[in-house]
N, C-alpha and C positions, 0 to 999 in steps of 0.2 A: 645242249651238246657240250661235251667236255673238250677243253682246249688240248691240242696235241702236246704231249710231253716231249721235251728235248731228249735226244738220244744221248748226248754227252754232257757231262758237267763241265762248265767253263769257269775258271777262276782267274782273276786279275791279281797278280802279285807285284808290289812296288815298294819303294822306299823314298823318303824325302831327300831332296837335293843335298842336305847337310849330313846325311848318314854316311859314315865312312866304310863300314864293312858289309859285305853281302854274302859271305861264305855260307852261313846258316840258311839264308833265303834261297840261295842257289841249290843247296841240298834238298830243300823242301820242294822247289820247282821240279827238280829231277825225279824225286820220289812220286810226286803227283802225276807226272807224265808217265812214269813206269806203271802206275796204277790205273791208267786209262782216263785220267782227268786232262782235259784240254787246258793249257796254261797260256795266258797272255802275260808276258813278262815285260813290264814297263820299268826300265831300270831306275829312273829317278824322276820325281815331279817337283815343280816349283810351287804350284798352287793347287788347291783342291779341285778347281774347275777342270784341270787337266785330267785328273783321275776320274771325275764324273763323266767327262766326255768320252774317255777311252772305255769306261764301264758300259756306257750306253751304246757306243758304236760296236763294241765287241759282244754285246748281249751276254754279259757274264752273270753268273749265279751268285758269286761271292767275291768280295774284295779282301785281299790280305795285305797288311802293311807290316814291314819290319821296322822296329824302332829301338835303337840302342843308345840314343843320345839324350834320353830323359825327356823327350818331347811327346811322349806317347799320349798323354791326356789332351794336349793341344791338338795333335794330329787326329785323334779319334773324334773329338768334339767337332772339329772343323770339317772333317770328311763326312761324318754322319749328318751334320747340318746341311752341307752342300747337297748330299744325295736327297735328303728330305725336301729341300727347296725345289728340286727338280721332279719331285713326286716319285722318286725311285726307292723301292723297298728292297735294297740289296744288303744282305748281312755282311758285317765287317768282322774279320778276325785279325788278331795282332800277335806278333812275336817279337822277341828281342829281350833286352834287359829292362824289365818292367818291375818296379818295386811292389812288394806285397801290399803296401798301404794304398796303392792306386788301383788294385784289381777290382775292388768293389765299386769304386767310382766309375771305372770303365764299363763294367757290366751294367750299372744303373743307367748309364748314358746310352747303352745299346750295343756294346761290343759283345758279340756272340761267343767268341772263343779267344783265350789268352794263353800264349805258349811262351814261357820264360826259359831261362837257362836250364838245360837238362832235358827239355822236351825233345822228342824225336820226330823225324819226318813221318814215321809210321803213325804216330799219335795225331799229327795234323791231318793226314789222309783219312784216317778213321773218323775223326771229328767231322770233316767235310762231308763224308758219306752219310753219317748219322744226322747231321744238321739238315741236309737236304731232304732226307726222308721225312723230317718233321716240318720242314719249311713249306 
C-alpha cells in the first residue's frame, strides 16, 4: 500500500545567526506562501541541531538557507551532515552571495539548488515544485 502523500509542500527557511540581511529571504518566503507552499520561517539559528530539530518537528520537505557572509560551504556541509546523522533525507537549497567557484562543491556535497544574486523568488518557487516532483 502506498503511503499517503502530503497535501501541502512545507519548507523551512532560515539563516545563520551571523547573517545580517534577510530582505531576499523574506521576499522568497512571501512568494512561496503566495504560491501555496507552507513556510516555516526560523529567523536565525546558532547551531545545526536547531535546524534539524525544527525540520523534524515541522515535518518539512525542504530546508532553505540564506548565506551572504561567505560561510555557505561550512553551512551546507554542517547542515547536511547533521541531517544525515539523524537519518533525515531532506533536500537543502541555498541562496545568497555564493561564489561561482563554490557552486560545484556545494552540489557535490548534496545541495540541490543554489540561487545567487539575480535569482528571482519565482525561480525558487518553480525549483521547489520541480524538485519535489522528482524527489
